[in-house]
N, C-alpha and C positions, 0 to 999 in steps of 0.2 A: 504494500500500500504506500502510495506517495503522499507525504505530508504536504501541507501548504508551503512550508519553507523549501522543501525539496522541489516541489512543483515550480516555485518561483525561480529557483536556481537553474532548473532545466530550461525554463523559458528564456532565461538570460543567456544560457549557453547556446541555445539553438533558436535564434530569433526567426520569426516567420516573415514572409514577404507581404504582410498585410498592412504595413505602415505603422506598426506599434513600436517604433524606435524610442519614443518618449517613455513608454512603459518599461522598455528594456533598460534605458538609462536610469530610471528611477529605481528599478530593482537592483541594478549594479551599485548605485550609490548607497542604497540601504545596506547591502551586503558589506560594502567597504566601511561604512560607518560602524556596523556591528563588529567587524574585525578590528577597527581602530580602537573602539571602546574596550574590547577584550585585551588588546595589547597594552593600552593605558592602565587597565586594572592590574595586569601582570607586572608592569613596570613599578607601579606604586607598591604592590605587595613585596616585590623584591627589595626595593629601596627601604621599606620600613622593616624588613626582616621577617615579615609575616609569611612569606612564601616558603613552603617546606617541600622538599623533594622526597618522594616515596622511594627510598633506596631499594627496597625489595622489588617493586614493580620495574624500576629502571634497570636493575641488574638482570631481571628476567627478559626484558625486551632486548637488551644488549646481547645476551646469550642466544636468544632466538634468532637475532639478525646474523649471528656468526655461523649458525648451523645451516 
């Protein structure tokens, strides 16, 4: 099942020829704003020392990538 967010991302990735470029630009800018907000949140938590790395999860992912 495709959620609304995934549906919007798909539409942005594959624009139709019906002239809805404005909608595509809006969807892209919303996605970029969400990414920017997440990056800003991560920067703030790293700067404040609140960001904690899950060592167990990180080591498992590193090991999986080596296999």
